[in-house]
N, C-alpha and C positions, 0 to 999 in steps of 0.2 A: 503494500498499499504506499502510496506517495502524496506528501502533503505538497501541493505547488502554491508559492507565494508570488503574487503580482504586486508590483509598488509604481506602476507606471498608469496613467490614465489612458485609457483606451482612444480617446481623442487625440493622443500626441505621440502614441507608440503602438505597434501592432503585437506586444508580447503576450496579450490576452489571448488574441485569436490565436497566434502560435502555440500556446499553452493548451487550449483547449483541442487543438487540431491533433495533439499527439497524447494528451491524458488519457490513461485507460480508464475503463469504468471502476467503480468503487475507490478512486483516488479522492482527494479532496482540494478544494481550492480556497485560500486566505486571501483576502485581498486587503492590502496595507497601503497606508499613505496614500498618494493619488491614486491607486488601484481602485481605492473605495469608489471612485467615480462610475465604475463599471457595473456597481450595484443599485443605481439610480433607475428607476422604472421609466418607461418611456423614452429610452434614448436610444441612439443607435446601438450600443451595445448591450441594450437590454435583453434583446433576443437569443445572444450568445449565452448570456447568463441563465435565463429561463430554461433554455437547452439544456445546459448544464447540470441544472437541479434534478434533471430526469435520471441521470446517472451518477451523480457524485454530491457530496455534502458541499455546500459554500458558505464560508464563513466572511465575515468582515470585521477589522479591529475598530471597535467601538470608540475609543478615543480619537482615531482618524475621521470616523463617520462624523461625530459631535464636533471635533475642530473644524470641519467644512460645512457645518449646519445641514446635513444630508439626514437625519435621523428619521425624519416625516415622509421621505420620498424613496425609501426603498423597497425594492421587488420583495414580494413575499417569500418567505421560506428561507431567507437569508440569514445566519445566524449569527448575532452579534457577539463578539468575544472581547474579554479585557486581556491585559498583558499575561497575567497567571494562566488564563487559559491556553493563551497562545504558547507559551511554555510548554504546557502538557500536551497539545497538540503535537508539538515537534516530537516530543516523548512516544506519543501513541503511534506515529506513522512510521514505518521503516527508514523510509528516505523524504528529504525536503529537498525540493527543487526550486530554487528561486529564478524568476523571470526578471529579465531587465530590458 
């Protein structure tokens, strides 16, 4: 099982689409830093996230979501995590793959 982390906005970088193109089912995606913009509903990238939710768990780092005032605009079924849960996720998955 792989935990993929994406830290770039999908409007400025293609790392989200690259990640989702190769990520196997049953992996997980953690959106951090500007990557949390991918979690916003009704955007160009929301379709990618909605499709990803069918085969993987999608998380977003809550402090980054709050810092960008996005809390009330997120796609349903994205789980917000704090820093402590972020650390637990890195131990839960066998591999952590960062996408830049």
